[in-house]
C-alpha positions as CSV (number, residue, x, y, z in Angstrom):
1,M,-67.4,59.5,-54.9
2,K,-70.4,57.6,-56.2
3,K,-68.7,57.0,-59.5
4,S,-65.7,55.9,-58.0
5,E,-67.5,53.4,-55.8
6,S,-69.7,52.2,-58.8
7,R,-66.4,51.9,-60.8
8,R,-64.7,49.9,-57.9
9,R,-68.0,47.7,-57.5
10,K,-67.9,47.1,-61.3
11,Q,-64.1,46.4,-61.4
12,T,-64.4,43.9,-58.4
13,L,-67.2,42.1,-60.4
14,F,-65.3,41.9,-63.2
15,D,-62.5,40.4,-61.5
16,R,-64.8,37.9,-60.0
17,M,-66.2,36.9,-63.2
18,R,-62.8,36.7,-64.7
19,T,-61.5,34.4,-61.9
20,T,-64.6,32.4,-62.1
21,V,-64.3,31.8,-66.0
22,R,-60.7,31.1,-65.8
23,G,-61.2,28.6,-63.0
24,Y,-64.0,26.7,-64.8
25,M,-61.8,26.9,-68.0
26,L,-58.8,25.4,-66.1
27,R,-61.2,22.7,-64.5
28,G,-62.3,21.9,-68.2
29,L,-58.9,21.6,-69.3
30,L,-57.9,19.1,-66.5
31,V,-60.9,17.0,-67.9
32,L,-60.5,17.3,-71.5
33,V,-56.7,17.1,-71.9
34,P,-56.3,13.7,-70.5
35,L,-59.3,12.4,-72.6
36,G,-57.9,13.9,-75.6
37,I,-54.4,12.3,-75.0
38,T,-55.9,9.0,-74.3
39,A,-58.1,9.1,-77.5
40,Y,-55.1,10.1,-79.3
41,A,-52.8,7.2,-78.1
42,L,-55.9,4.8,-78.7
43,I,-56.1,6.0,-82.4
44,L,-52.3,5.7,-82.7
45,C,-52.5,2.1,-81.5
46,Y,-55.4,1.3,-84.0
47,Q,-53.6,2.9,-86.9
48,L,-50.5,0.7,-86.1
49,T,-52.3,-2.7,-85.3
50,A,-55.8,-3.3,-86.1
51,A,-56.0,-0.7,-89.0
52,N,-54.0,-3.0,-91.1
53,L,-56.8,-5.6,-91.2
54,S,-59.4,-3.1,-92.3
55,P,-59.0,-3.9,-96.1
56,L,-59.6,-7.6,-95.2
57,V,-62.9,-6.6,-93.4
58,R,-64.2,-4.3,-96.0
59,R,-64.3,-7.1,-98.5
60,F,-67.3,-8.7,-96.6
61,S,-70.6,-7.0,-97.4
62,I,-72.2,-5.9,-94.1
63,P,-76.0,-5.2,-94.3
64,I,-75.8,-1.7,-92.2
65,P,-76.5,1.7,-93.2
66,E,-73.8,3.6,-95.4
67,Y,-72.8,6.0,-92.5
68,A,-72.2,3.1,-90.0
69,V,-69.8,1.1,-92.2
70,P,-66.7,3.0,-91.2
71,Y,-67.6,2.5,-87.4
72,A,-68.3,-1.2,-88.2
73,V,-64.9,-1.8,-90.1
74,V,-63.2,-0.4,-86.9
75,A,-65.0,-2.7,-84.6
76,L,-64.8,-5.5,-86.7
77,S,-60.9,-5.0,-87.2
78,V,-60.2,-4.5,-83.5
79,V,-62.2,-7.8,-82.9
80,L,-60.4,-9.7,-85.7
81,F,-57.0,-8.3,-84.2
82,F,-57.6,-9.5,-80.8
83,A,-59.1,-12.8,-82.1
84,L,-55.6,-13.3,-84.1
85,L,-53.5,-12.3,-81.0
86,Y,-55.5,-15.0,-79.0
87,L,-54.7,-17.7,-81.7
88,I,-51.2,-16.8,-81.7
89,G,-51.2,-17.1,-78.2
90,V,-52.8,-20.4,-78.1
91,A,-50.5,-21.6,-80.7
92,A,-47.5,-20.4,-78.6
93,A,-49.0,-22.4,-75.7
94,V,-48.8,-25.9,-77.4
95,V,-45.7,-27.9,-78.5
96,V,-46.6,-27.8,-82.2
97,G,-47.1,-24.2,-82.2
98,R,-44.0,-23.4,-80.4
99,R,-42.0,-25.5,-83.0
100,F,-43.5,-23.8,-85.9
101,I,-42.7,-20.2,-84.2
102,G,-39.0,-21.5,-83.6
103,L,-38.9,-22.6,-87.3
104,G,-40.0,-19.2,-88.4
105,E,-37.3,-17.6,-86.1
106,A,-34.7,-19.8,-87.4
107,I,-35.5,-18.7,-91.0
108,L,-35.3,-15.0,-89.9
109,N,-32.0,-15.4,-88.1
110,R,-30.6,-16.6,-91.2
111,I,-31.5,-13.5,-93.3
112,P,-28.6,-10.9,-92.9
113,M,-30.1,-7.7,-92.0
114,V,-33.5,-9.1,-90.8
115,K,-32.0,-11.3,-88.1
116,T,-30.5,-8.1,-86.4
117,I,-33.5,-6.2,-86.2
118,Y,-35.7,-9.1,-85.1
119,A,-33.1,-10.2,-82.5
120,A,-33.1,-6.6,-81.2
121,S,-36.7,-6.1,-81.1
122,K,-37.5,-9.5,-79.6
123,Q,-34.8,-9.0,-76.9
124,V,-36.8,-5.7,-75.9
125,I,-40.1,-7.4,-75.9
126,D,-38.7,-10.3,-73.7
127,L,-37.4,-7.6,-71.2
128,V,-40.8,-5.9,-70.8
129,Q,-43.2,-8.8,-70.8
130,P,-44.5,-9.9,-67.3
131,K,-42.2,-12.4,-65.8
132,D,-43.4,-15.7,-63.8
133,E,-44.0,-15.4,-60.2
134,A,-41.1,-17.5,-59.5
135,A,-38.6,-15.3,-61.5
136,P,-36.4,-13.0,-59.3
137,K,-38.0,-9.5,-58.5
138,Y,-35.8,-6.4,-58.9
139,Q,-37.5,-2.9,-58.9
140,E,-37.6,-0.8,-55.9
141,A,-38.2,3.1,-55.8
142,V,-35.3,4.8,-54.2
143,I,-33.5,8.1,-53.5
144,L,-30.0,8.9,-54.7
145,S,-27.8,11.8,-55.4
146,F,-27.6,12.7,-59.4
147,P,-26.4,14.4,-61.2
148,G,-24.3,15.8,-58.3
149,P,-23.5,14.9,-54.8
150,E,-25.7,17.6,-53.3
151,I,-28.7,16.9,-55.7
152,K,-31.3,14.2,-54.8
153,T,-33.6,12.3,-57.6
154,I,-35.8,9.2,-57.8
155,A,-34.4,6.3,-59.3
156,F,-35.3,2.2,-59.4
157,V,-33.2,-0.5,-58.3
158,M,-32.7,-3.2,-60.7
159,G,-30.1,-5.5,-59.2
160,R,-26.7,-5.7,-57.6
161,T,-23.1,-6.2,-58.7
162,Q,-20.1,-7.1,-56.7
163,I,-17.0,-5.2,-57.9
164,E,-13.9,-6.5,-56.6
165,G,-11.9,-4.2,-54.4
166,L,-14.8,-1.8,-54.1
167,G,-17.7,-3.7,-52.6
168,E,-21.4,-4.1,-53.5
169,Y,-23.1,-1.7,-55.8
170,C,-26.7,-1.4,-56.9
171,R,-27.5,-1.2,-60.6
172,V,-30.0,1.5,-60.7
173,F,-32.1,3.1,-63.7
174,V,-32.6,7.1,-63.3
175,P,-35.5,7.9,-65.5
176,T,-36.2,10.9,-67.3
177,T,-39.2,13.3,-67.0
178,P,-42.1,13.0,-67.9
179,N,-41.2,9.6,-70.0
180,P,-40.0,7.2,-67.4
181,T,-39.2,4.6,-70.2
182,S,-35.8,6.3,-70.8
183,G,-33.1,7.5,-68.7
184,Y,-29.7,6.6,-67.4
185,F,-28.0,3.4,-66.2
186,E,-25.8,4.0,-63.1
187,M,-24.1,1.8,-60.6
188,Y,-24.1,3.4,-57.0
189,P,-22.5,2.0,-53.6
190,V,-25.2,0.3,-51.6
191,S,-24.6,3.0,-49.0
192,S,-25.3,5.8,-51.3
193,V,-28.9,4.5,-52.0
194,Q,-31.7,5.5,-49.7
195,Q,-34.9,3.7,-49.4
196,S,-38.0,5.5,-49.7
197,D,-41.5,4.8,-48.7
198,M,-42.8,5.2,-52.3
199,T,-44.1,2.2,-54.2
200,V,-42.9,1.8,-57.6
201,E,-46.2,2.8,-59.0
202,D,-46.1,6.1,-56.8
203,A,-42.7,6.9,-58.1
204,V,-43.6,6.3,-61.7
205,K,-46.6,8.6,-61.1
206,G,-44.3,11.2,-59.5
207,V,-41.7,11.0,-62.5
208,M,-44.6,11.3,-65.3
209,S,-46.2,14.2,-63.3
210,A,-42.9,16.1,-63.4
211,G,-42.6,16.0,-59.7
212,I,-46.3,17.2,-58.9
213,L,-47.5,14.0,-57.5
214,V,-44.4,13.4,-55.5
215,P,-45.4,13.3,-51.7
216,D,-44.4,16.5,-49.7
217,V,-42.8,14.2,-47.0
218,L,-40.6,11.4,-47.9
219,D,-39.5,8.7,-45.2
220,I,-36.1,7.4,-46.2
221,S,-33.8,5.1,-44.6
222,A,-29.9,4.6,-45.0
223,D,-30.0,1.0,-46.5
224,V,-31.7,-0.5,-49.7
225,K,-33.2,-4.0,-49.8
226,V,-33.3,-5.4,-53.2
227,T,-34.6,-8.9,-52.3
228,K,-38.1,-7.5,-51.5
229,S,-40.0,-5.2,-53.7
230,A,-42.1,-2.1,-52.4
231,S,-44.8,-2.4,-54.8
232,D,-47.2,-4.8,-56.4
233,S,-47.1,-2.6,-59.6
234,Q,-44.6,-2.9,-62.7
235,L,-42.2,-0.6,-64.1
236,G,-42.2,-0.8,-67.9
237,G,-43.7,-4.2,-67.9
238,M,-40.9,-5.7,-65.7
239,A,-42.3,-7.9,-62.5
240,V,-42.4,-6.8,-59.1
241,D,-42.7,-9.2,-56.3
242,A,-46.4,-9.6,-55.3
243,A,-46.0,-12.8,-53.3
244,A,-46.4,-11.0,-50.1
245,A,-50.3,-10.2,-50.8
246,P,-52.5,-13.0,-49.5
247,R,-53.8,-15.1,-52.4
248,K,-57.8,-15.3,-52.8
249,K,-59.6,-18.1,-54.6
250,M,-60.5,-17.1,-58.2
251,S,-63.7,-17.6,-59.6
252,L,-64.5,-19.4,-62.9
253,W,-65.0,-16.1,-64.4
254,Q,-61.6,-14.6,-63.0
255,F,-59.9,-17.8,-64.2
256,T,-61.3,-17.7,-67.5
257,K,-60.3,-13.9,-67.9
258,N,-56.9,-14.5,-66.6
259,I,-56.3,-17.4,-69.1
260,F,-57.7,-14.9,-72.2
261,K,-55.4,-12.3,-71.0
262,R,-52.2,-14.5,-70.9
263,R,-53.2,-15.8,-74.4
264,I,-53.6,-12.3,-75.7
265,L,-50.4,-11.1,-74.2
266,S,-48.4,-14.2,-75.5
267,G,-49.9,-13.6,-78.9
268,F,-48.9,-9.7,-78.7
269,F,-45.3,-10.6,-77.7
270,V,-44.9,-13.0,-80.5
271,L,-46.6,-10.6,-83.2
272,V,-44.9,-7.3,-82.1
273,P,-41.2,-8.3,-82.9
274,L,-42.4,-9.4,-86.5
275,A,-44.2,-6.2,-87.0
276,I,-41.3,-4.0,-85.7
277,T,-38.9,-6.1,-88.0
278,A,-41.4,-5.7,-91.1
279,F,-41.7,-1.8,-90.3
280,V,-38.1,-1.3,-90.1
281,V,-37.4,-3.6,-93.3
282,T,-40.0,-1.5,-95.3
283,F,-38.6,1.8,-94.0
284,L,-35.0,0.7,-95.1
285,Y,-36.4,-0.5,-98.4
286,D,-38.3,2.8,-99.1
287,F,-34.9,4.8,-98.2
288,T,-32.9,2.5,-100.6
289,A,-34.1,0.2,-103.3
290,G,-37.6,1.9,-103.3
291,R,-35.9,5.2,-104.5
292,I,-35.1,3.2,-107.9
293,E,-38.5,2.1,-108.7
294,F,-38.8,4.6,-111.3
295,V,-36.1,2.4,-113.1
296,T,-37.4,-0.8,-112.5
297,A,-41.1,-0.2,-113.6
298,P,-40.2,0.3,-117.2
299,L,-38.2,-3.0,-117.4
300,L,-41.3,-4.9,-116.3
301,R,-43.9,-3.4,-118.7
302,P,-43.0,-6.3,-121.2
303,L,-43.7,-9.0,-118.4
304,R,-46.8,-7.3,-116.7
305,E,-49.4,-9.3,-119.1
306,Y,-47.6,-12.6,-118.1
307,L,-47.6,-11.6,-114.3
308,P,-50.4,-11.9,-111.8
309,I,-51.6,-8.3,-110.6
310,Q,-50.8,-9.2,-107.0
311,A,-47.3,-10.5,-108.0
312,V,-46.1,-7.1,-109.7
313,P,-45.4,-5.2,-106.6
314,I,-43.3,-8.1,-105.1
315,V,-41.3,-8.7,-108.4
316,T,-40.8,-4.8,-108.7
317,A,-39.3,-4.7,-105.2
318,L,-37.0,-7.9,-105.8
319,L,-35.9,-6.4,-108.9
320,S,-35.0,-2.9,-107.4
321,I,-33.0,-4.7,-104.6
322,V,-31.1,-6.5,-107.3
323,I,-30.4,-3.4,-109.2
324,L,-29.2,-1.7,-105.9
325,L,-26.7,-4.4,-104.9
326,T,-25.5,-4.4,-108.7
327,A,-25.1,-0.6,-108.5
328,L,-23.2,-0.9,-105.1
329,Y,-20.9,-3.6,-106.2
330,I,-20.0,-1.6,-109.7
331,T,-19.6,1.5,-107.8
332,G,-17.1,-0.3,-105.2
333,Y,-15.2,-2.0,-108.0
334,I,-14.7,1.3,-109.9
335,A,-13.4,2.8,-106.4
336,T,-10.6,0.3,-106.4
337,W,-9.2,1.6,-109.7
338,V,-6.7,4.2,-109.6
339,V,-8.9,6.4,-112.3
340,G,-11.9,5.7,-110.3
341,G,-10.6,6.7,-107.0
342,R,-9.4,9.9,-108.6
343,I,-12.7,10.6,-110.0
344,I,-14.5,9.9,-106.6
345,R,-12.1,12.2,-104.9
346,L,-12.7,14.9,-107.4
347,G,-16.6,14.5,-106.9
348,E,-15.8,14.8,-103.1
349,S,-13.7,17.8,-103.6
350,I,-16.7,19.5,-105.4
351,I,-19.2,18.6,-103.0
352,N,-17.0,19.9,-100.1
353,R,-16.9,23.3,-101.6
354,L,-20.7,23.6,-101.4
355,P,-21.7,25.4,-98.3
356,L,-24.6,23.3,-96.5
357,V,-24.0,20.0,-98.8
358,A,-20.4,19.9,-97.6
359,T,-21.5,19.5,-93.9
360,V,-24.2,17.0,-94.5
361,Y,-21.9,14.8,-96.6
362,G,-19.0,15.2,-94.4
363,A,-20.9,14.1,-91.3
364,S,-22.6,11.3,-93.2
365,K,-19.6,9.9,-94.6
366,Q,-17.7,10.1,-91.3
367,I,-20.6,8.1,-89.7
368,V,-20.4,5.3,-92.3
369,E,-16.6,5.0,-92.3
370,T,-16.8,4.6,-88.5
371,L,-19.4,1.8,-88.8
372,L,-17.5,0.0,-91.7
373,F,-13.7,0.1,-90.9
374,K,-14.0,0.3,-87.1
375,K,-12.9,-2.8,-85.2
376,G,-16.0,-5.0,-84.8
377,G,-18.0,-3.2,-87.2
378,S,-19.8,-1.3,-84.6
379,G,-17.7,1.7,-84.2
380,F,-17.1,0.8,-80.4
381,Q,-13.5,-0.4,-79.9
382,E,-14.2,-1.7,-76.2
383,A,-16.9,-1.8,-73.5
384,V,-15.8,0.3,-70.6
385,I,-16.8,1.3,-67.1
386,V,-16.4,5.1,-66.2
387,E,-17.2,7.1,-63.2
388,F,-20.2,9.3,-64.1
389,P,-21.7,11.5,-62.9
390,Y,-19.2,11.9,-59.9
391,E,-16.6,10.1,-58.4
392,G,-17.5,6.8,-56.6
393,V,-20.6,6.3,-59.0
394,F,-20.0,4.1,-62.3
395,T,-21.8,3.6,-65.6
396,A,-21.2,1.6,-68.7
397,G,-19.8,3.2,-71.8
398,F,-18.0,2.4,-75.1
399,L,-14.7,3.2,-75.9
400,V,-14.4,5.0,-79.3
401,G,-10.9,6.7,-79.3
402,R,-8.3,8.4,-77.8
403,T,-7.2,12.2,-77.9
404,R,-4.1,14.1,-77.0
405,T,-3.7,17.8,-76.4
406,T,-1.0,20.0,-77.5
407,T,0.2,20.0,-73.7
408,G,0.7,16.4,-73.7
409,E,-2.5,15.3,-71.8
410,E,-4.3,12.3,-72.8
411,Y,-8.1,11.6,-72.9
412,H,-10.3,8.5,-73.8
413,R,-13.2,9.4,-75.7
414,V,-16.2,7.4,-74.4
415,F,-19.8,7.2,-75.6
416,M,-22.0,6.9,-72.7
417,P,-25.5,5.9,-74.0
418,T,-28.9,6.5,-72.3
419,A,-31.1,3.5,-71.5
420,P,-32.6,1.8,-73.2
421,N,-32.0,3.6,-76.2
422,I,-28.5,3.3,-77.1
423,S,-28.7,5.3,-80.0
424,V,-28.3,8.8,-78.2
425,G,-26.2,9.8,-75.2
426,L,-23.2,11.6,-74.1
427,L,-19.7,12.0,-75.5
428,Q,-17.2,12.6,-72.7
429,L,-13.3,13.1,-72.4
430,F,-12.0,11.1,-69.5
431,E,-8.5,10.7,-68.1
432,P,-7.3,7.1,-68.5
433,R,-7.2,6.5,-64.8
434,H,-11.1,7.1,-64.8
435,V,-11.7,4.3,-67.6
436,H,-12.0,0.6,-66.7
437,S,-12.5,-2.5,-68.3
438,A,-14.8,-5.0,-66.6
439,G,-14.0,-7.8,-69.0
440,M,-17.7,-7.6,-70.6
441,S,-18.0,-7.6,-74.4
442,V,-19.7,-4.8,-76.4
443,E,-22.8,-7.0,-76.9
444,E,-23.1,-7.9,-73.4
445,T,-22.7,-4.3,-72.2
446,V,-25.6,-3.2,-74.6
447,K,-27.8,-5.8,-73.1
448,M,-27.1,-4.4,-69.7
449,V,-28.0,-0.9,-70.9
450,V,-30.9,-1.9,-73.0
451,S,-32.3,-3.8,-70.2
452,C,-31.9,-0.4,-67.7
453,G,-29.5,-2.9,-65.5
454,L,-32.0,-5.6,-65.2
455,I,-29.4,-8.0,-67.1
456,G,-26.1,-7.5,-65.6
457,P,-23.1,-9.7,-64.1
458,D,-23.2,-10.3,-60.5
459,T,-19.5,-9.6,-60.0
460,M,-17.1,-7.3,-61.8
461,T,-13.2,-6.9,-61.8
462,F,-11.8,-3.8,-63.1
463,T,-8.5,-3.9,-65.0
464,P,-6.8,-1.2,-67.2
465,V,-8.2,-0.5,-70.6
466,G,-6.3,-1.9,-73.6
467,E,-4.6,0.1,-76.0
468,V,-7.1,1.8,-78.5
469,T,-6.7,0.7,-82.2
470,Q,-6.6,3.6,-84.5
471,M,-9.0,3.8,-87.3
472,P,-7.3,2.8,-90.5
473,D,-7.3,5.5,-93.2
474,V,-10.2,5.0,-95.5
475,A,-8.5,5.6,-98.7
476,E,-5.9,2.9,-97.7
477,A,-8.6,0.6,-96.7
478,I,-10.3,1.0,-100.1
479,E,-7.1,0.6,-102.1
480,A,-6.3,-2.5,-100.0
481,A,-9.8,-4.1,-100.6
482,P,-9.6,-7.0,-102.9
């Protein structure tokens, strides 16, 4: 009996110790993990921004101990980066600076590939930057049925659209978890959207926490009012009405701080599209012309002694681009010959017999053919409105083709992108009666989805979708090319 009692006591003591240790470890985890994530995010931001200025800082001799040099370089790089943002923001605030920035944008908009990348990145930045207090306010946290009539989710109202014959619809953004910056753009009848007592900030926290921070009790009403915002905060940087809050007199320090903050943000919104453009162009160069630098480098050896050291990489890049474009032209010219076309088809037949290579080559070739030979050059034949995720709820999509079954049924192939990243989404087959044209161009629809519904028409009129243009046979298109 004594042995069993002592054993139970030891087991109880061990259980207590295990529970205590586990509890302390969990508490430590709750403290350290957010700090670690924050540190990682700050380091990543530094590497993408101020770290690019560290080579410039290292050129200056700093009279400090050797072990402190790396820390001093980081600190000075950050200070220099914010000073640069401030100067750009000041330049953007004056007439002469705006003219210089406009001249730079005009130059970028004349470069074929660069103008597309710069325009897209600038559009995204323009959407997320804080708006003026007089601008219309759109956001509100609501509850609606998604992805089925019996399932509720948290969403954000972005605006309203009047659909002819159907009434007024709310343009809403349904975020993903735990990343609320991506999700689905939908259009719900006003009567199907329920207003919640959550502020936008509370709703964002609830989504980011995967539902942990969502309140146990939600007060919802039948109607939603988009004209007033439920929060003083922001969703993804898009402005929320704060006019209802009483204004306080600002001190000189607060006024100076706000001015400095605005200048920093202005410089940030000017610099970021340029940085994104430079990053994408550099990536494309490394993936294409950069691959043939091993051919370019030997050609430049006789000229190295006549070129400055700083000019060698630039001349190498330019010569690589020229060689790539020349190779593309020669390949395309050979492909128009009968013999050349046969040789290319022979090579493709060999590739299509290789197990893994055939799959990769076939998929990439099909994508390129779609992008190059489809109407409009985008692969999207028409912007459409479809019922998704269930009847009575609409979303935007792009018509990509038409499919018939052996039993005679007809379906439209529609690509429905996620918001704001339109490069991924769902491919669905819809009956023609569920696919509508709203008279919007592909570009206008892309802007509506990328802005999560913030940019959208006030009225829509549904009409039958036009006939789908079949994609031309690629071999015929190549042979018909001049």
